[in-house]
PQR file of N, CA, C, O and H, with PARSE charges and radii, in Angstrom:
ATOM      1  N   MET A   1       5.464  12.455  -4.980 -0.4000 1.5000
ATOM      2  CA  MET A   1       5.445  11.337  -5.893 -0.0000 2.0000
ATOM      3  C   MET A   1       4.175  10.529  -5.623  0.5500 1.7000
ATOM      4  O   MET A   1       3.766  10.362  -4.474 -0.5500 1.4000
ATOM      5  N   THR A   2       3.569  10.039  -6.674 -0.4000 1.5000
ATOM      6  CA  THR A   2       2.379   9.201  -6.564 -0.0000 2.0000
ATOM      7  C   THR A   2       2.719   7.788  -7.020  0.5500 1.7000
ATOM      8  O   THR A   2       3.339   7.598  -8.066 -0.5500 1.4000
ATOM      9  H   THR A   2       3.901  10.174  -7.607  0.4000 1.0000
ATOM     10  N   HIS A   3       2.308   6.795  -6.225 -0.4000 1.5000
ATOM     11  CA  HIS A   3       2.537   5.387  -6.538 -0.0000 2.0000
ATOM     12  C   HIS A   3       1.177   4.698  -6.674  0.5500 1.7000
ATOM     13  O   HIS A   3       0.300   4.885  -5.830 -0.5500 1.4000
ATOM     14  H   HIS A   3       1.804   6.950  -5.375  0.4000 1.0000
ATOM     15  N   HIS A   4       1.003   3.913  -7.719 -0.4000 1.5000
ATOM     16  CA  HIS A   4      -0.206   3.104  -7.909 -0.0000 2.0000
ATOM     17  C   HIS A   4       0.105   1.689  -7.452  0.5500 1.7000
ATOM     18  O   HIS A   4       1.039   1.063  -7.953 -0.5500 1.4000
ATOM     19  H   HIS A   4       1.715   3.761  -8.404  0.4000 1.0000
ATOM     20  N   LEU A   5      -0.669   1.185  -6.507 -0.4000 1.5000
ATOM     21  CA  LEU A   5      -0.428  -0.139  -5.942 -0.0000 2.0000
ATOM     22  C   LEU A   5      -1.705  -0.965  -5.952  0.5500 1.7000
ATOM     23  O   LEU A   5      -2.800  -0.436  -5.759 -0.5500 1.4000
ATOM     24  H   LEU A   5      -1.428   1.694  -6.099  0.4000 1.0000
ATOM     25  N   LYS A   6      -1.558  -2.253  -6.177 -0.4000 1.5000
ATOM     26  CA  LYS A   6      -2.695  -3.170  -6.097 -0.0000 2.0000
ATOM     27  C   LYS A   6      -2.863  -3.591  -4.642  0.5500 1.7000
ATOM     28  O   LYS A   6      -1.896  -3.658  -3.883 -0.5500 1.4000
ATOM     29  H   LYS A   6      -0.669  -2.683  -6.333  0.4000 1.0000
ATOM     30  N   ILE A   7      -4.124  -3.877  -4.263 -0.4000 1.5000
ATOM     31  CA  ILE A   7      -4.414  -4.305  -2.893 -0.0000 2.0000
ATOM     32  C   ILE A   7      -5.594  -5.276  -2.918  0.5500 1.7000
ATOM     33  O   ILE A   7      -6.556  -5.077  -3.659 -0.5500 1.4000
ATOM     34  H   ILE A   7      -4.910  -3.823  -4.879  0.4000 1.0000
ATOM     35  N   GLN A   8      -5.510  -6.321  -2.106 -0.4000 1.5000
ATOM     36  CA  GLN A   8      -6.568  -7.327  -2.035 -0.0000 2.0000
ATOM     37  C   GLN A   8      -7.810  -6.754  -1.353  0.5500 1.7000
ATOM     38  O   GLN A   8      -7.701  -5.839  -0.536 -0.5500 1.4000
ATOM     39  H   GLN A   8      -4.728  -6.482  -1.504  0.4000 1.0000
ATOM     40  N   PRO A   9      -9.003  -7.292  -1.685 -0.5600 1.5000
ATOM     41  CA  PRO A   9     -10.265  -6.728  -1.186  0.2800 2.0000
ATOM     42  C   PRO A   9     -10.366  -6.593   0.330  0.5500 1.7000
ATOM     43  O   PRO A   9     -10.849  -5.573   0.820 -0.5500 1.4000
ATOM     44  N   GLU A  10      -9.917  -7.609   1.093 -0.4000 1.5000
ATOM     45  CA  GLU A  10     -10.068  -7.521   2.547 -0.0000 2.0000
ATOM     46  C   GLU A  10      -9.208  -6.397   3.127  0.5500 1.7000
ATOM     47  O   GLU A  10      -9.602  -5.756   4.101 -0.5500 1.4000
ATOM     48  H   GLU A  10      -9.525  -8.439   0.695  0.4000 1.0000
ATOM     49  N   TYR A  11      -8.055  -6.160   2.542 -0.4000 1.5000
ATOM     50  CA  TYR A  11      -7.198  -5.073   3.010 -0.0000 2.0000
ATOM     51  C   TYR A  11      -7.720  -3.724   2.516  0.5500 1.7000
ATOM     52  O   TYR A  11      -7.638  -2.720   3.224 -0.5500 1.4000
ATOM     53  H   TYR A  11      -7.735  -6.681   1.750  0.4000 1.0000
ATOM     54  N   PHE A  12      -8.253  -3.711   1.302 -0.4000 1.5000
ATOM     55  CA  PHE A  12      -8.833  -2.485   0.751 -0.0000 2.0000
ATOM     56  C   PHE A  12      -9.964  -1.996   1.654  0.5500 1.7000
ATOM     57  O   PHE A  12     -10.029  -0.814   1.992 -0.5500 1.4000
ATOM     58  H   PHE A  12      -8.319  -4.526   0.727  0.4000 1.0000
ATOM     59  N   GLU A  13     -10.844  -2.899   2.036 -0.4000 1.5000
ATOM     60  CA  GLU A  13     -11.969  -2.534   2.912 -0.0000 2.0000
ATOM     61  C   GLU A  13     -11.467  -1.968   4.237  0.5500 1.7000
ATOM     62  O   GLU A  13     -11.984  -0.965   4.727 -0.5500 1.4000
ATOM     63  H   GLU A  13     -10.792  -3.859   1.761  0.4000 1.0000
ATOM     64  N   ALA A  14     -10.460  -2.615   4.812 -0.4000 1.5000
ATOM     65  CA  ALA A  14      -9.927  -2.160   6.097 -0.0000 2.0000
ATOM     66  C   ALA A  14      -9.285  -0.778   5.986  0.5500 1.7000
ATOM     67  O   ALA A  14      -9.394   0.031   6.908 -0.5500 1.4000
ATOM     68  H   ALA A  14     -10.039  -3.430   4.414  0.4000 1.0000
ATOM     69  N   VAL A  15      -8.619  -0.503   4.869 -0.4000 1.5000
ATOM     70  CA  VAL A  15      -8.055   0.838   4.658 -0.0000 2.0000
ATOM     71  C   VAL A  15      -9.191   1.851   4.541  0.5500 1.7000
ATOM     72  O   VAL A  15      -9.145   2.915   5.158 -0.5500 1.4000
ATOM     73  H   VAL A  15      -8.530  -1.159   4.120  0.4000 1.0000
ATOM     74  N   CYS A  16     -10.195   1.523   3.760 -0.4000 1.5000
ATOM     75  CA  CYS A  16     -11.314   2.453   3.527 -0.0000 2.0000
ATOM     76  C   CYS A  16     -12.088   2.762   4.799  0.5500 1.7000
ATOM     77  O   CYS A  16     -12.520   3.898   4.992 -0.5500 1.4000
ATOM     78  H   CYS A  16     -10.232   0.659   3.258  0.4000 1.0000
ATOM     79  N   ASN A  17     -12.274   1.772   5.675 -0.4000 1.5000
ATOM     80  CA  ASN A  17     -13.060   2.043   6.887 -0.0000 2.0000
ATOM     81  C   ASN A  17     -12.191   2.533   8.049  0.5500 1.7000
ATOM     82  O   ASN A  17     -12.697   2.785   9.143 -0.5500 1.4000
ATOM     83  H   ASN A  17     -11.923   0.849   5.518  0.4000 1.0000
ATOM     84  N   GLY A  18     -10.881   2.665   7.807 -0.4000 1.5000
ATOM     85  CA  GLY A  18      -9.999   3.272   8.802 -0.0000 2.0000
ATOM     86  C   GLY A  18      -9.394   2.336   9.827  0.5500 1.7000
ATOM     87  O   GLY A  18      -8.676   2.785  10.719 -0.5500 1.4000
ATOM     88  H   GLY A  18     -10.471   2.461   6.919  0.4000 1.0000
ATOM     89  N   THR A  19      -9.670   1.028   9.720 -0.4000 1.5000
ATOM     90  CA  THR A  19      -9.104   0.108  10.711 -0.0000 2.0000
ATOM     91  C   THR A  19      -7.670  -0.312  10.371  0.5500 1.7000
ATOM     92  O   THR A  19      -6.933  -0.774  11.242 -0.5500 1.4000
ATOM     93  H   THR A  19     -10.254   0.663   8.995  0.4000 1.0000
ATOM     94  N   LYS A  20      -7.280  -0.150   9.109 -0.4000 1.5000
ATOM     95  CA  LYS A  20      -5.907  -0.469   8.689 -0.0000 2.0000
ATOM     96  C   LYS A  20      -5.246   0.827   8.242  0.5500 1.7000
ATOM     97  O   LYS A  20      -5.620   1.413   7.226 -0.5500 1.4000
ATOM     98  H   LYS A  20      -7.879   0.226   8.402  0.4000 1.0000
ATOM     99  N   ARG A  21      -4.247   1.270   9.022 -0.4000 1.5000
ATOM    100  CA  ARG A  21      -3.592   2.545   8.729 -0.0000 2.0000
ATOM    101  C   ARG A  21      -2.110   2.382   8.410  0.5500 1.7000
ATOM    102  O   ARG A  21      -1.317   3.300   8.619 -0.5500 1.4000
ATOM    103  H   ARG A  21      -3.942   0.795   9.848  0.4000 1.0000
ATOM    104  N   PHE A  22      -1.741   1.201   7.902 -0.4000 1.5000
ATOM    105  CA  PHE A  22      -0.342   0.949   7.567 -0.0000 2.0000
ATOM    106  C   PHE A  22      -0.280   0.018   6.364  0.5500 1.7000
ATOM    107  O   PHE A  22      -1.253  -0.671   6.052 -0.5500 1.4000
ATOM    108  H   PHE A  22      -2.384   0.455   7.732  0.4000 1.0000
ATOM    109  N   GLU A  23       0.839  -0.001   5.705 -0.4000 1.5000
ATOM    110  CA  GLU A  23       1.123  -0.938   4.621 -0.0000 2.0000
ATOM    111  C   GLU A  23       2.516  -1.485   4.849  0.5500 1.7000
ATOM    112  O   GLU A  23       3.423  -0.744   5.225 -0.5500 1.4000
ATOM    113  H   GLU A  23       1.628   0.558   5.958  0.4000 1.0000
ATOM    114  N   VAL A  24       2.691  -2.768   4.625 -0.4000 1.5000
ATOM    115  CA  VAL A  24       4.012  -3.370   4.649 -0.0000 2.0000
ATOM    116  C   VAL A  24       4.302  -3.773   3.207  0.5500 1.7000
ATOM    117  O   VAL A  24       3.633  -4.641   2.647 -0.5500 1.4000
ATOM    118  H   VAL A  24       1.953  -3.371   4.320  0.4000 1.0000
ATOM    119  N   ARG A  25       5.290  -3.142   2.625 -0.4000 1.5000
ATOM    120  CA  ARG A  25       5.633  -3.391   1.224 -0.0000 2.0000
ATOM    121  C   ARG A  25       7.140  -3.504   1.076  0.5500 1.7000
ATOM    122  O   ARG A  25       7.903  -2.919   1.845 -0.5500 1.4000
ATOM    123  H   ARG A  25       5.834  -2.437   3.080  0.4000 1.0000
ATOM    124  N   ARG A  26       7.549  -4.257   0.089 -0.4000 1.5000
ATOM    125  CA  ARG A  26       8.965  -4.323  -0.257 -0.0000 2.0000
ATOM    126  C   ARG A  26       9.350  -2.955  -0.808  0.5500 1.7000
ATOM    127  O   ARG A  26       8.630  -2.382  -1.626 -0.5500 1.4000
ATOM    128  H   ARG A  26       6.930  -4.732  -0.536  0.4000 1.0000
ATOM    129  N   ASP A  27      10.478  -2.439  -0.361 -0.4000 1.5000
ATOM    130  CA  ASP A  27      10.937  -1.104  -0.778 -0.0000 2.0000
ATOM    131  C   ASP A  27      11.886  -1.250  -1.968  0.5500 1.7000
ATOM    132  O   ASP A  27      13.083  -0.981  -1.863 -0.5500 1.4000
ATOM    133  H   ASP A  27      11.064  -2.904   0.303  0.4000 1.0000
ATOM    134  N   ASP A  28      11.325  -1.682  -3.109 -0.4000 1.5000
ATOM    135  CA  ASP A  28      12.151  -1.969  -4.279 -0.0000 2.0000
ATOM    136  C   ASP A  28      11.818  -1.083  -5.481  0.5500 1.7000
ATOM    137  O   ASP A  28      12.179  -1.404  -6.613 -0.5500 1.4000
ATOM    138  H   ASP A  28      10.353  -1.901  -3.195  0.4000 1.0000
ATOM    139  N   ARG A  29      11.137   0.019  -5.235 -0.4000 1.5000
ATOM    140  CA  ARG A  29      10.773   0.916  -6.331 -0.0000 2.0000
ATOM    141  C   ARG A  29      11.831   1.975  -6.555  0.5500 1.7000
ATOM    142  O   ARG A  29      12.576   2.341  -5.646 -0.5500 1.4000
ATOM    143  H   ARG A  29      10.843   0.281  -4.315  0.4000 1.0000
ATOM    144  N   THR A  30      11.881   2.457  -7.784 -0.4000 1.5000
ATOM    145  CA  THR A  30      12.732   3.593  -8.118 -0.0000 2.0000
ATOM    146  C   THR A  30      11.832   4.631  -8.762  0.5500 1.7000
ATOM    147  O   THR A  30      11.272   4.361  -9.825 -0.5500 1.4000
ATOM    148  H   THR A  30      11.276   2.159  -8.522  0.4000 1.0000
ATOM    149  N   PRO A  31      11.667   5.787  -8.180 -0.5600 1.5000
ATOM    150  CA  PRO A  31      12.270   6.224  -6.927  0.2800 2.0000
ATOM    151  C   PRO A  31      11.627   5.521  -5.729  0.5500 1.7000
ATOM    152  O   PRO A  31      10.504   5.022  -5.808 -0.5500 1.4000
ATOM    153  N   ARG A  32      12.370   5.497  -4.620 -0.4000 1.5000
ATOM    154  CA  ARG A  32      11.896   4.843  -3.399 -0.0000 2.0000
ATOM    155  C   ARG A  32      10.726   5.614  -2.801  0.5500 1.7000
ATOM    156  O   ARG A  32      10.536   6.801  -3.064 -0.5500 1.4000
ATOM    157  H   ARG A  32      13.282   5.903  -4.556  0.4000 1.0000
ATOM    158  N   TYR A  33       9.952   4.905  -1.994 -0.4000 1.5000
ATOM    159  CA  TYR A  33       8.877   5.554  -1.248 -0.0000 2.0000
ATOM    160  C   TYR A  33       9.477   6.613  -0.328  0.5500 1.7000
ATOM    161  O   TYR A  33      10.607   6.471   0.139 -0.5500 1.4000
ATOM    162  H   TYR A  33      10.106   3.940  -1.781  0.4000 1.0000
ATOM    163  N   ALA A  34       8.718   7.668  -0.073 -0.4000 1.5000
ATOM    164  CA  ALA A  34       9.172   8.726   0.831 -0.0000 2.0000
ATOM    165  C   ALA A  34       7.978   9.268   1.595  0.5500 1.7000
ATOM    166  O   ALA A  34       6.854   9.269   1.094 -0.5500 1.4000
ATOM    167  H   ALA A  34       7.800   7.784  -0.452  0.4000 1.0000
ATOM    168  N   ALA A  35       8.234   9.728   2.813 -0.4000 1.5000
ATOM    169  CA  ALA A  35       7.170  10.385   3.578 -0.0000 2.0000
ATOM    170  C   ALA A  35       6.654  11.554   2.744  0.5500 1.7000
ATOM    171  O   ALA A  35       7.430  12.306   2.155 -0.5500 1.4000
ATOM    172  H   ALA A  35       9.147   9.727   3.220  0.4000 1.0000
ATOM    173  N   GLY A  36       5.334  11.690   2.707 -0.4000 1.5000
ATOM    174  CA  GLY A  36       4.705  12.735   1.905 -0.0000 2.0000
ATOM    175  C   GLY A  36       4.212  12.234   0.556  0.5500 1.7000
ATOM    176  O   GLY A  36       3.456  12.928  -0.124 -0.5500 1.4000
ATOM    177  H   GLY A  36       4.704  11.078   3.185  0.4000 1.0000
ATOM    178  N   ASP A  37       4.637  11.023   0.158 -0.4000 1.5000
ATOM    179  CA  ASP A  37       4.156  10.451  -1.098 -0.0000 2.0000
ATOM    180  C   ASP A  37       2.668  10.130  -1.008  0.5500 1.7000
ATOM    181  O   ASP A  37       2.110  10.006   0.082 -0.5500 1.4000
ATOM    182  H   ASP A  37       5.251  10.459   0.711  0.4000 1.0000
ATOM    183  N   THR A  38       2.052   9.999  -2.147 -0.4000 1.5000
ATOM    184  CA  THR A  38       0.658   9.599  -2.262 -0.0000 2.0000
ATOM    185  C   THR A  38       0.605   8.176  -2.805  0.5500 1.7000
ATOM    186  O   THR A  38       1.326   7.833  -3.743 -0.5500 1.4000
ATOM    187  H   THR A  38       2.506  10.100  -3.033  0.4000 1.0000
ATOM    188  N   LEU A  39      -0.250   7.354  -2.210 -0.4000 1.5000
ATOM    189  CA  LEU A  39      -0.492   6.005  -2.718 -0.0000 2.0000
ATOM    190  C   LEU A  39      -1.911   5.934  -3.241  0.5500 1.7000
ATOM    191  O   LEU A  39      -2.855   6.285  -2.533 -0.5500 1.4000
ATOM    192  H   LEU A  39      -0.835   7.632  -1.449  0.4000 1.0000
ATOM    193  N   ILE A  40      -2.070   5.483  -4.468 -0.4000 1.5000
ATOM    194  CA  ILE A  40      -3.395   5.172  -4.994 -0.0000 2.0000
ATOM    195  C   ILE A  40      -3.510   3.663  -4.918  0.5500 1.7000
ATOM    196  O   ILE A  40      -2.885   2.938  -5.692 -0.5500 1.4000
ATOM    197  H   ILE A  40      -1.303   5.197  -5.043  0.4000 1.0000
ATOM    198  N   LEU A  41      -4.317   3.198  -3.973 -0.4000 1.5000
ATOM    199  CA  LEU A  41      -4.507   1.764  -3.758 -0.0000 2.0000
ATOM    200  C   LEU A  41      -5.676   1.299  -4.608  0.5500 1.7000
ATOM    201  O   LEU A  41      -6.801   1.770  -4.440 -0.5500 1.4000
ATOM    202  H   LEU A  41      -4.825   3.787  -3.344  0.4000 1.0000
ATOM    203  N   GLU A  42      -5.406   0.371  -5.525 -0.4000 1.5000
ATOM    204  CA  GLU A  42      -6.424  -0.125  -6.449 -0.0000 2.0000
ATOM    205  C   GLU A  42      -6.771  -1.573  -6.101  0.5500 1.7000
ATOM    206  O   GLU A  42      -5.916  -2.457  -6.152 -0.5500 1.4000
ATOM    207  H   GLU A  42      -4.492  -0.011  -5.661  0.4000 1.0000
ATOM    208  N   GLU A  43      -8.031  -1.801  -5.748 -0.4000 1.5000
ATOM    209  CA  GLU A  43      -8.488  -3.131  -5.360 -0.0000 2.0000
ATOM    210  C   GLU A  43      -8.404  -4.091  -6.545  0.5500 1.7000
ATOM    211  O   GLU A  43      -8.746  -3.742  -7.675 -0.5500 1.4000
ATOM    212  H   GLU A  43      -8.726  -1.083  -5.706  0.4000 1.0000
ATOM    213  N   VAL A  44      -7.938  -5.314  -6.260 -0.4000 1.5000
ATOM    214  CA  VAL A  44      -7.907  -6.380  -7.266 -0.0000 2.0000
ATOM    215  C   VAL A  44      -8.654  -7.594  -6.730  0.5500 1.7000
ATOM    216  O   VAL A  44      -8.707  -7.823  -5.522 -0.5500 1.4000
ATOM    217  H   VAL A  44      -7.659  -5.598  -5.342  0.4000 1.0000
ATOM    218  N   ASP A  45      -9.229  -8.369  -7.647 -0.4000 1.5000
ATOM    219  CA  ASP A  45      -9.959  -9.570  -7.247 -0.0000 2.0000
ATOM    220  C   ASP A  45      -9.002 -10.761  -7.138  0.5500 1.7000
ATOM    221  O   ASP A  45      -7.786 -10.595  -7.232 -0.5500 1.4000
ATOM    222  H   ASP A  45      -9.186  -8.183  -8.629  0.4000 1.0000
ATOM    223  N   ALA A  46      -9.553 -11.951  -6.939 -0.4000 1.5000
ATOM    224  CA  ALA A  46      -8.741 -13.152  -6.744 -0.0000 2.0000
ATOM    225  C   ALA A  46      -7.854 -13.465  -7.948  0.5500 1.7000
ATOM    226  O   ALA A  46      -6.812 -14.103  -7.800 -0.5500 1.4000
ATOM    227  H   ALA A  46     -10.541 -12.085  -6.863  0.4000 1.0000
ATOM    228  N   GLU A  47      -8.258 -13.023  -9.132 -0.4000 1.5000
ATOM    229  CA  GLU A  47      -7.469 -13.244 -10.351 -0.0000 2.0000
ATOM    230  C   GLU A  47      -6.521 -12.084 -10.639  0.5500 1.7000
ATOM    231  O   GLU A  47      -5.943 -12.000 -11.722 -0.5500 1.4000
ATOM    232  H   GLU A  47      -9.105 -12.505  -9.253  0.4000 1.0000
ATOM    233  N   LYS A  48      -6.366 -11.183  -9.655 -0.4000 1.5000
ATOM    234  CA  LYS A  48      -5.487 -10.003  -9.760 -0.0000 2.0000
ATOM    235  C   LYS A  48      -5.965  -8.988 -10.795  0.5500 1.7000
ATOM    236  O   LYS A  48      -5.172  -8.193 -11.299 -0.5500 1.4000
ATOM    237  H   LYS A  48      -6.836 -11.251  -8.775  0.4000 1.0000
ATOM    238  N   GLN A  49      -7.266  -9.013 -11.113 -0.4000 1.5000
ATOM    239  CA  GLN A  49      -7.851  -8.046 -12.038 -0.0000 2.0000
ATOM    240  C   GLN A  49      -8.402  -6.865 -11.244  0.5500 1.7000
ATOM    241  O   GLN A  49      -9.044  -7.057 -10.211 -0.5500 1.4000
ATOM    242  H   GLN A  49      -7.910  -9.659 -10.704  0.4000 1.0000
ATOM    243  N   LYS A  50      -8.156  -5.653 -11.719 -0.4000 1.5000
ATOM    244  CA  LYS A  50      -8.640  -4.458 -11.027 -0.0000 2.0000
ATOM    245  C   LYS A  50     -10.166  -4.428 -11.031  0.5500 1.7000
ATOM    246  O   LYS A  50     -10.800  -4.709 -12.048 -0.5500 1.4000
ATOM    247  H   LYS A  50      -7.635  -5.497 -12.558  0.4000 1.0000
ATOM    248  N   THR A  51     -10.750  -4.080  -9.869 -0.4000 1.5000
ATOM    249  CA  THR A  51     -12.201  -4.025  -9.733 -0.0000 2.0000
ATOM    250  C   THR A  51     -12.764  -2.651 -10.091  0.5500 1.7000
ATOM    251  O   THR A  51     -13.971  -2.504 -10.285 -0.5500 1.4000
ATOM    252  H   THR A  51     -10.235  -3.851  -9.044  0.4000 1.0000
ATOM    253  N   GLY A  52     -11.898  -1.656 -10.179 -0.4000 1.5000
ATOM    254  CA  GLY A  52     -12.338  -0.288 -10.444 -0.0000 2.0000
ATOM    255  C   GLY A  52     -12.447   0.548  -9.184  0.5500 1.7000
ATOM    256  O   GLY A  52     -12.609   1.766  -9.256 -0.5500 1.4000
ATOM    257  H   GLY A  52     -10.918  -1.776 -10.021  0.4000 1.0000
ATOM    258  N   ARG A  53     -12.360  -0.096  -8.032 -0.4000 1.5000
ATOM    259  CA  ARG A  53     -12.397   0.651  -6.765 -0.0000 2.0000
ATOM    260  C   ARG A  53     -10.986   1.061  -6.392  0.5500 1.7000
ATOM    261  O   ARG A  53     -10.052   0.266  -6.501 -0.5500 1.4000
ATOM    262  H   ARG A  53     -12.229  -1.086  -7.973  0.4000 1.0000
ATOM    263  N   LYS A  54     -10.832   2.292  -5.954 -0.4000 1.5000
ATOM    264  CA  LYS A  54      -9.516   2.785  -5.536 -0.0000 2.0000
ATOM    265  C   LYS A  54      -9.684   3.801  -4.432  0.5500 1.7000
ATOM    266  O   LYS A  54     -10.747   4.398  -4.264 -0.5500 1.4000
ATOM    267  H   LYS A  54     -11.590   2.937  -5.866  0.4000 1.0000
ATOM    268  N   THR A  55      -8.615   3.987  -3.683 -0.4000 1.5000
ATOM    269  CA  THR A  55      -8.609   4.979  -2.613 -0.0000 2.0000
ATOM    270  C   THR A  55      -7.242   5.649  -2.577  0.5500 1.7000
ATOM    271  O   THR A  55      -6.239   5.074  -3.001 -0.5500 1.4000
ATOM    272  H   THR A  55      -7.751   3.502  -3.819  0.4000 1.0000
ATOM    273  N   LEU A  56      -7.223   6.847  -2.074 -0.4000 1.5000
ATOM    274  CA  LEU A  56      -6.018   7.658  -2.008 -0.0000 2.0000
ATOM    275  C   LEU A  56      -5.570   7.776  -0.561  0.5500 1.7000
ATOM    276  O   LEU A  56      -6.366   8.133   0.307 -0.5500 1.4000
ATOM    277  H   LEU A  56      -8.037   7.313  -1.729  0.4000 1.0000
ATOM    278  N   VAL A  57      -4.297   7.478  -0.294 -0.4000 1.5000
ATOM    279  CA  VAL A  57      -3.737   7.607   1.055 -0.0000 2.0000
ATOM    280  C   VAL A  57      -2.375   8.279   0.957  0.5500 1.7000
ATOM    281  O   VAL A  57      -1.774   8.333  -0.116 -0.5500 1.4000
ATOM    282  H   VAL A  57      -3.651   7.188  -1.000  0.4000 1.0000
ATOM    283  N   TRP A  58      -1.897   8.788   2.083 -0.4000 1.5000
ATOM    284  CA  TRP A  58      -0.611   9.479   2.126 -0.0000 2.0000
ATOM    285  C   TRP A  58       0.357   8.713   2.999  0.5500 1.7000
ATOM    286  O   TRP A  58      -0.047   8.078   3.973 -0.5500 1.4000
ATOM    287  H   TRP A  58      -2.385   8.743   2.955  0.4000 1.0000
ATOM    288  N   VAL A  59       1.632   8.767   2.657 -0.4000 1.5000
ATOM    289  CA  VAL A  59       2.692   8.125   3.435 -0.0000 2.0000
ATOM    290  C   VAL A  59       3.128   9.106   4.518  0.5500 1.7000
ATOM    291  O   VAL A  59       3.619  10.196   4.222 -0.5500 1.4000
ATOM    292  H   VAL A  59       1.960   9.282   1.865  0.4000 1.0000
ATOM    293  N   ASP A  60       2.944   8.706   5.780 -0.4000 1.5000
ATOM    294  CA  ASP A  60       3.345   9.536   6.916 -0.0000 2.0000
ATOM    295  C   ASP A  60       4.722   9.153   7.446  0.5500 1.7000
ATOM    296  O   ASP A  60       5.474  10.007   7.916 -0.5500 1.4000
ATOM    297  H   ASP A  60       2.546   7.820   6.020  0.4000 1.0000
ATOM    298  N   TYR A  61       5.045   7.873   7.368 -0.4000 1.5000
ATOM    299  CA  TYR A  61       6.266   7.366   8.002 -0.0000 2.0000
ATOM    300  C   TYR A  61       6.736   6.125   7.249  0.5500 1.7000
ATOM    301  O   TYR A  61       5.920   5.353   6.745 -0.5500 1.4000
ATOM    302  H   TYR A  61       4.434   7.179   6.987  0.4000 1.0000
ATOM    303  N   ILE A  62       8.033   5.938   7.175 -0.4000 1.5000
ATOM    304  CA  ILE A  62       8.605   4.749   6.546 -0.0000 2.0000
ATOM    305  C   ILE A  62       9.611   4.121   7.503  0.5500 1.7000
ATOM    306  O   ILE A  62      10.506   4.796   8.012 -0.5500 1.4000
ATOM    307  H   ILE A  62       8.696   6.565   7.584  0.4000 1.0000
ATOM    308  N   TYR A  63       9.455   2.832   7.738 -0.4000 1.5000
ATOM    309  CA  TYR A  63      10.407   2.065   8.548 -0.0000 2.0000
ATOM    310  C   TYR A  63      11.282   1.280   7.582  0.5500 1.7000
ATOM    311  O   TYR A  63      10.781   0.433   6.842 -0.5500 1.4000
ATOM    312  H   TYR A  63       8.728   2.283   7.324  0.4000 1.0000
ATOM    313  N   ARG A  64      12.556   1.545   7.581 -0.4000 1.5000
ATOM    314  CA  ARG A  64      13.465   0.851   6.668 -0.0000 2.0000
ATOM    315  C   ARG A  64      14.390  -0.120   7.405  0.5500 1.7000
ATOM    316  O   ARG A  64      15.399  -0.561   6.854 -0.5500 1.4000
ATOM    317  H   ARG A  64      12.962   2.233   8.183  0.4000 1.0000
ATOM    318  N   GLY A  65      14.051  -0.443   8.624 -0.4000 1.5000
ATOM    319  CA  GLY A  65      14.837  -1.409   9.386 -0.0000 2.0000
ATOM    320  C   GLY A  65      14.428  -2.831   9.033  0.5500 1.7000
ATOM    321  O   GLY A  65      13.600  -3.059   8.151 -0.5500 1.4000
ATOM    322  H   GLY A  65      13.231  -0.085   9.072  0.4000 1.0000
ATOM    323  N   THR A  66      15.029  -3.779   9.743 -0.4000 1.5000
ATOM    324  CA  THR A  66      14.714  -5.191   9.497 -0.0000 2.0000
ATOM    325  C   THR A  66      14.218  -5.898  10.746  0.5500 1.7000
ATOM    326  O   THR A  66      13.737  -7.028  10.661 -0.5500 1.4000
ATOM    327  H   THR A  66      15.701  -3.593  10.460  0.4000 1.0000
ATOM    328  N   ILE A  67      14.324  -5.265  11.891 -0.4000 1.5000
ATOM    329  CA  ILE A  67      13.904  -5.901  13.138 -0.0000 2.0000
ATOM    330  C   ILE A  67      12.393  -6.132  13.108  0.5500 1.7000
ATOM    331  O   ILE A  67      11.617  -5.209  12.857 -0.5500 1.4000
ATOM    332  H   ILE A  67      14.715  -4.347  11.960  0.4000 1.0000
ATOM    333  N   GLY A  68      11.996  -7.357  13.363 -0.4000 1.5000
ATOM    334  CA  GLY A  68      10.591  -7.690  13.435 -0.0000 2.0000
ATOM    335  C   GLY A  68       9.962  -8.062  12.088  0.5500 1.7000
ATOM    336  O   GLY A  68       8.773  -8.375  12.034 -0.5500 1.4000
ATOM    337  H   GLY A  68      12.626  -8.106  13.567  0.4000 1.0000
ATOM    338  N   LEU A  69      10.742  -8.032  11.000 -0.4000 1.5000
ATOM    339  CA  LEU A  69      10.210  -8.377   9.689 -0.0000 2.0000
ATOM    340  C   LEU A  69      10.897  -9.627   9.165  0.5500 1.7000
ATOM    341  O   LEU A  69      12.107  -9.791   9.316 -0.5500 1.4000
ATOM    342  H   LEU A  69      11.708  -7.778  11.044  0.4000 1.0000
ATOM    343  N   LYS A  70      10.110 -10.515   8.544 -0.4000 1.5000
ATOM    344  CA  LYS A  70      10.676 -11.713   7.927 -0.0000 2.0000
ATOM    345  C   LYS A  70      11.211 -11.355   6.548  0.5500 1.7000
ATOM    346  O   LYS A  70      10.660 -10.483   5.876 -0.5500 1.4000
ATOM    347  H   LYS A  70       9.126 -10.381   8.422  0.4000 1.0000
ATOM    348  N   ASP A  71      12.263 -12.011   6.129 -0.4000 1.5000
ATOM    349  CA  ASP A  71      12.803 -11.784   4.804 -0.0000 2.0000
ATOM    350  C   ASP A  71      11.771 -12.170   3.753  0.5500 1.7000
ATOM    351  O   ASP A  71      11.167 -13.240   3.828 -0.5500 1.4000
ATOM    352  H   ASP A  71      12.711 -12.719   6.675  0.4000 1.0000
ATOM    353  N   GLY A  72      11.574 -11.296   2.777 -0.4000 1.5000
ATOM    354  CA  GLY A  72      10.625 -11.559   1.695 -0.0000 2.0000
ATOM    355  C   GLY A  72       9.242 -11.120   2.029  0.5500 1.7000
ATOM    356  O   GLY A  72       8.332 -11.276   1.215 -0.5500 1.4000
ATOM    357  H   GLY A  72      12.064 -10.427   2.715  0.4000 1.0000
TER
END
């Protein structure tokens, strides 16, 4: 399954240069995220408009617990 997601510029850069290798997202999609899925991360500017830059990443692991995460 492929998911298209918006991402802010500072996080987009960190994903692209390899320093950010995780995403924390609400698991409210149907179908749900699954290991092996593809994410197309599309950079958005301050007004939430797509910049045209995107990158492709794969989901290796999903944590569905609540320990260590704030609600919302």
